[in-house]
C-alpha positions in Angstrom: -22.3 101.5 208.0 -24.3 103.5 205.8 -21.2 104.2 204.0 -20.7 100.6 203.4 -24.2 100.4 201.8 -23.1 103.3 199.7 -20.0 101.5 198.5 -22.0 98.2 197.8 -24.8 99.9 195.7 -21.8 101.5 193.6 -20.0 98.9 193.0 -23.0 97.1 192.2 -24.1 99.7 189.8 -20.7 99.9 188.4 -20.5 96.3 187.6 -24.2 96.4 186.3 -23.1 99.3 183.7 -20.1 97.6 182.6 -21.6 94.2 181.9 -23.9 95.8 179.3 -21.6 95.3 176.7 -19.3 92.5 178.0 -21.7 89.8 179.4 -24.6 89.8 177.0 -24.0 86.7 175.2 -22.6 82.9 175.3 -18.9 82.8 176.2 -16.9 82.7 172.9 -15.8 79.1 171.7 -14.2 77.5 169.1 -14.4 73.9 168.2 -11.3 71.8 166.8 -11.3 68.2 166.1 -7.6 66.7 165.5 -8.0 62.9 163.7 -4.6 61.5 164.0 -5.9 58.2 162.3 -6.8 60.4 159.1 -3.8 63.1 159.7 -6.9 65.7 159.5 -8.1 68.4 161.3 -11.4 70.3 161.5 -11.7 74.1 162.8 -15.1 75.5 163.5 -14.8 79.1 164.2 -18.0 81.2 164.9 -19.2 83.5 162.5 -19.8 86.3 165.3 -16.3 86.1 166.5 -14.9 86.1 162.8 -16.9 89.0 162.5 -15.0 91.2 165.3 -11.7 90.3 163.5 -12.2 90.7 159.7 -14.4 92.7 157.5 -16.9 90.2 156.7 -20.0 92.5 156.8 -19.7 94.5 153.2 -22.8 96.2 153.6 -22.5 97.2 157.7 -26.3 95.8 158.1 -24.9 93.6 161.5 -26.0 90.3 159.6 -23.8 88.1 157.5 -25.3 86.6 154.6 -23.9 83.3 153.1 -22.5 85.4 149.9 -20.6 87.5 152.5 -19.2 84.4 154.3 -18.0 83.1 151.0 -16.6 85.9 149.9 -14.5 86.0 152.9 -13.6 82.7 152.9 -9.9 83.6 152.0 -9.4 86.1 154.5 -10.7 83.3 156.9 -8.2 80.7 156.0 -5.3 83.4 156.3 -6.5 84.0 159.7 -6.4 80.1 160.7 -3.1 79.7 159.0 -1.6 82.4 161.4 -3.3 81.3 164.5 -3.2 77.6 164.1 0.0 75.3 164.1 0.6 71.7 164.3 4.4 70.4 164.6 6.3 67.3 165.5 9.8 67.4 166.4 10.9 67.6 162.9 9.4 70.7 162.3 6.1 72.5 161.0 3.1 70.8 159.5 1.3 71.5 156.3 -2.3 71.9 156.3 -4.4 71.9 153.1 -7.6 72.4 152.9 -9.9 69.9 151.9 -13.5 71.1 152.7 -14.8 74.0 153.5 -18.2 75.3 154.6 -20.6 76.2 157.5 -21.4 74.6 160.7 -24.2 74.9 163.4 -23.6 74.6 167.2 -25.8 75.5 169.7 -25.0 79.3 169.8 -25.3 79.6 166.0 -23.3 79.4 162.5 -19.9 78.9 162.3 -17.1 78.5 159.4 -16.0 74.9 159.2 -12.8 74.1 157.4 -11.3 70.5 157.0 -7.8 70.2 156.3 -5.2 67.2 155.6 -2.1 67.4 157.8 1.3 66.5 156.0 4.0 67.0 158.7 7.8 66.4 158.2 9.1 62.8 157.9 5.8 61.6 157.2 5.4 61.5 161.0 2.2 62.4 163.0 2.0 65.9 164.5 2.7 65.9 168.0 1.7 69.5 169.3 -1.2 72.0 168.2 -0.9 75.7 169.2 -3.9 77.9 168.9 -3.5 81.5 169.4 -6.8 83.1 167.7 -9.3 85.4 169.1 -7.3 85.2 172.4 -6.2 89.1 172.2 -10.3 90.0 171.0 -11.6 88.2 173.9 -9.6 86.8 177.0 -12.4 84.6 177.9 -12.3 83.0 174.6 -12.1 78.8 174.6 -10.5 76.2 171.9 -12.8 73.0 172.8 -10.4 70.4 171.3 -11.3 66.5 170.6 -8.4 64.6 169.8 -9.2 60.9 168.1 -6.0 58.6 167.9 -5.8 54.8 167.9 -6.5 55.0 171.4 -9.8 56.4 171.2 -11.0 60.0 171.8 -10.0 62.8 174.4 -10.8 66.3 175.1 -9.2 69.2 175.9 -9.4 73.3 176.4 -7.0 75.9 175.4 -7.2 79.1 176.7 -4.7 82.3 176.8 -2.5 81.3 179.6 -2.6 77.5 177.7 -2.3 77.8 173.9 -0.3 74.7 173.2 -1.8 71.0 173.6 0.4 67.7 173.4 -1.0 65.4 170.6 0.9 62.3 171.6 -1.1 60.3 174.7 1.5 58.9 176.9 -1.0 59.0 179.9 -3.1 56.0 181.0 -7.1 56.1 181.0 -7.5 57.2 184.3 -4.3 60.0 183.7 -6.5 61.4 180.9 -9.8 61.2 182.9 -8.3 63.2 185.9 -6.8 65.8 183.5 -9.7 65.9 181.7 -11.8 66.3 184.9 -9.8 69.2 186.1 -9.8 71.4 183.0 -13.6 71.2 182.9 -13.9 71.8 186.6 -11.6 75.0 186.6 -13.7 76.1 183.0 -17.0 75.4 185.3 -15.7 77.8 188.0 -14.8 80.7 185.4 -18.2 80.0 183.5 -20.0 80.6 186.3 -18.2 83.7 187.9 -18.1 85.3 184.5 -21.6 84.6 183.7 -23.0 87.7 185.0 -26.7 86.5 184.2 -26.3 83.3 186.3 -24.9 85.7 189.3 -27.6 88.2 189.2 -30.2 85.5 189.6 -28.6 84.0 192.4 -28.0 87.6 194.0 -31.4 88.3 193.3 -32.6 84.9 194.9 -30.7 85.4 198.0 -31.6 89.0 198.8 -35.0 87.7 200.4 -32.8 85.7 202.7 -31.0 88.6 204.2 -34.1 90.7 205.0 -35.5 90.4 208.4 -38.5 87.7 209.1 -41.0 90.4 210.4 -40.0 92.9 207.5 -41.5 90.5 205.1 -44.5 89.2 207.1 -45.6 92.3 208.5 -44.1 95.0 207.0 -42.5 96.5 210.0 -38.6 96.4 210.4 -37.4 94.4 213.2 -33.6 93.5 214.1 -35.0 91.1 216.5 -36.7 89.1 213.7 -33.0 88.6 211.9 -32.3 85.3 213.0 -29.5 83.6 211.2 -30.4 79.6 211.4 -33.7 80.3 209.3 -31.9 82.8 207.4 -29.4 79.8 206.1 -32.1 77.5 206.1 -33.7 79.5 203.7 -30.7 80.0 201.7 -29.9 76.0 201.6 -33.2 75.6 200.1 -32.8 78.3 197.6 -29.4 77.0 196.4 -30.0 73.5 196.7 -33.4 73.8 194.3 -31.1 75.6 191.7 -28.3 73.3 191.7 -30.5 70.3 191.5 -32.3 71.9 188.7 -29.7 73.1 186.6 -27.5 69.6 187.1 -30.6 67.9 185.7 -30.9 69.5 182.7 -27.1 70.0 182.2 -26.8 66.7 182.2 -30.0 66.2 179.4 -28.5 68.7 177.2 -24.8 67.5 177.5 -25.5 64.0 176.7 -27.7 65.4 173.7 -30.8 63.8 175.3 -33.0 66.9 175.0 -31.7 70.1 173.3 -33.1 73.7 173.2 -32.2 76.5 170.9 -29.9 78.6 172.8 -31.2 81.8 171.5 -34.5 80.9 173.3 -32.5 79.5 176.5 -30.5 82.6 176.4 -33.5 85.2 176.7 -35.3 82.9 179.1 -32.4 83.1 181.7 -32.3 87.2 181.2 -35.9 87.0 181.8 -35.6 85.2 184.9 -33.5 87.7 186.5 -36.5 90.3 185.8 -39.3 87.7 187.1 -37.3 87.0 190.3 -36.7 90.6 191.1 -40.4 91.5 190.3 -41.4 88.5 192.9 -39.5 90.1 195.6 -41.4 92.9 195.4 -44.8 91.6 194.7 -44.5 87.7 195.4 -47.1 86.9 192.4 -45.5 83.5 192.2 -45.3 83.2 195.9 -43.0 83.5 198.8 -41.1 79.9 198.2 -38.4 81.1 196.8 -37.0 77.9 196.3 -39.7 76.9 193.8 -38.4 80.1 191.8 -34.9 78.5 191.9 -36.1 75.2 190.5 -38.5 76.1 188.1 -35.8 78.9 186.1 -33.0 76.4 187.3 -34.0 74.1 184.7 -33.4 76.9 182.1 -29.9 77.8 183.4 -29.3 74.2 183.0 -29.3 74.3 179.2 -27.5 77.8 179.2 -24.6 76.0 181.2 -24.4 72.8 178.7 -23.8 75.5 175.7 -20.5 74.8 176.6 -19.9 71.3 176.3 -22.3 71.1 173.5 -21.0 69.8 169.8 -17.7 68.8 170.9 -17.7 64.7 171.2 -19.6 61.8 170.5 -17.6 60.0 173.0 -19.9 59.0 175.8 -17.2 58.3 178.7 -15.1 61.4 177.7 -18.5 63.8 177.8 -19.4 61.9 181.4 -15.9 62.9 182.8 -16.0 66.5 181.5 -19.8 66.8 182.9 -18.9 65.7 186.0 -16.1 68.3 186.1 -18.0 71.2 184.6 -21.1 70.7 186.9 -18.7 70.4 190.3 -16.8 73.5 189.0 -20.2 75.5 188.4 -21.1 74.6 192.1 -17.9 75.7 193.5 -18.0 78.9 191.5 -21.5 79.0 193.1 -20.0 78.6 196.6 -17.6 81.2 196.5 -20.1 83.6 195.6 -22.4 82.9 198.2 -19.8 82.7 200.9 -18.7 86.2 199.8 -21.8 87.9 199.3 -24.1 86.4 201.9 -22.4 87.2 205.1 -22.0 90.8 203.8 -25.9 91.1 202.8 -26.8 89.5 206.0 -25.0 92.1 208.3 -26.5 95.3 206.2 -29.9 93.5 206.5 -29.8 94.7 210.2 -30.0 98.4 208.8 -33.3 100.1 207.8 -31.7 101.7 205.0 -30.7 98.7 203.2 -34.2 97.4 203.0 -35.7 100.8 202.4 -32.8 101.8 199.5 -30.2 99.7 199.0 -32.3 96.3 198.3 -35.2 98.1 195.8 -32.0 99.9 194.4 -30.1 96.5 193.4 -33.5 95.0 192.1 -34.3 97.7 190.0 -30.7 97.7 188.3 -30.9 93.9 188.1 -34.1 94.1 186.5 -33.5 96.6 184.0 -30.1 95.1 183.0 -31.9 91.9 182.5 -34.5 93.5 180.3 -31.7 95.2 178.1 -30.5 91.4 177.7 -33.9 90.2 177.0 -34.4 92.7 174.0 -30.9 92.3 172.7 -30.9 88.4 172.6 -34.5 88.2 171.3 -33.2 89.8 168.0 -31.0 86.6 167.6 -34.4 84.5 167.9 
């Protein structure tokens, strides 16, 4: 069992080291608005993403100025031409730039280009192919809003699904079910790749894996390690976190309440350190569900950044929100089903509470403070 504990700690350490450069920020997104009624398409690409593939930062100071973005306009336009294609059965459509500038989404400034679409035979475009930034970031997503005579619908383009059919032949119910399924999968992915959310849940889970008498008297006792109270404690923590983040996710996605994403991401990172510290010294009390609820409110705003600024259609947003939120919950459930039984069994051994748990808490806290320092620079 000691070997298993050492392997668990080693895997956790490797995951955290690998996570330093990978999961430090919000997932990469672009926004595409196709208006079939006006034969136009608008493409918004994050400046921080463009800086990864284009030499926009001419002075190398790590900050993009308006002048640098204007200088790089031609390069950005060429990139769009290479990675965005509209077509119909008669051939490739031509994109003619009409307006160019900057837009702002929840996670910062974007380069925005509005194009007039002219397709062969003067017919409407039937498909959209998008291939930008997938090679640089396999987690990149293009969030697409399509407006036609039937209304507005949403979709997501990913590395394994780069083409979207623009001709809508499905029923309203069919569109809603497809949208729900798309954002359901995106919710699962977002939870499982969001190491800050995972670490927060892990830290909240750890007290429920320790024997009762360990926390009450400071003495180890395997007899105090009853499963039922542990499960009840875990259910309370997960329920509080779920209710809290679902509430603020809905408020933010429906644009009832919005917060600056830089502040949100910084507080999310800080929540991990606070939760880890509270396991060592319960300055916020031993009722872990209260901590889960309080910081869960902030995590909800972080989840909502995926849906932000995509659509003005309330019905579509509600469907996407429902699918995304359920996906987050399913991803969370998968995480708990895999980790809790393993950690619960490890909790029967003294080395787990004396060495493994402190090591995991210290590493999680250190990584969260690293993220706090990095994300605070964007505030």
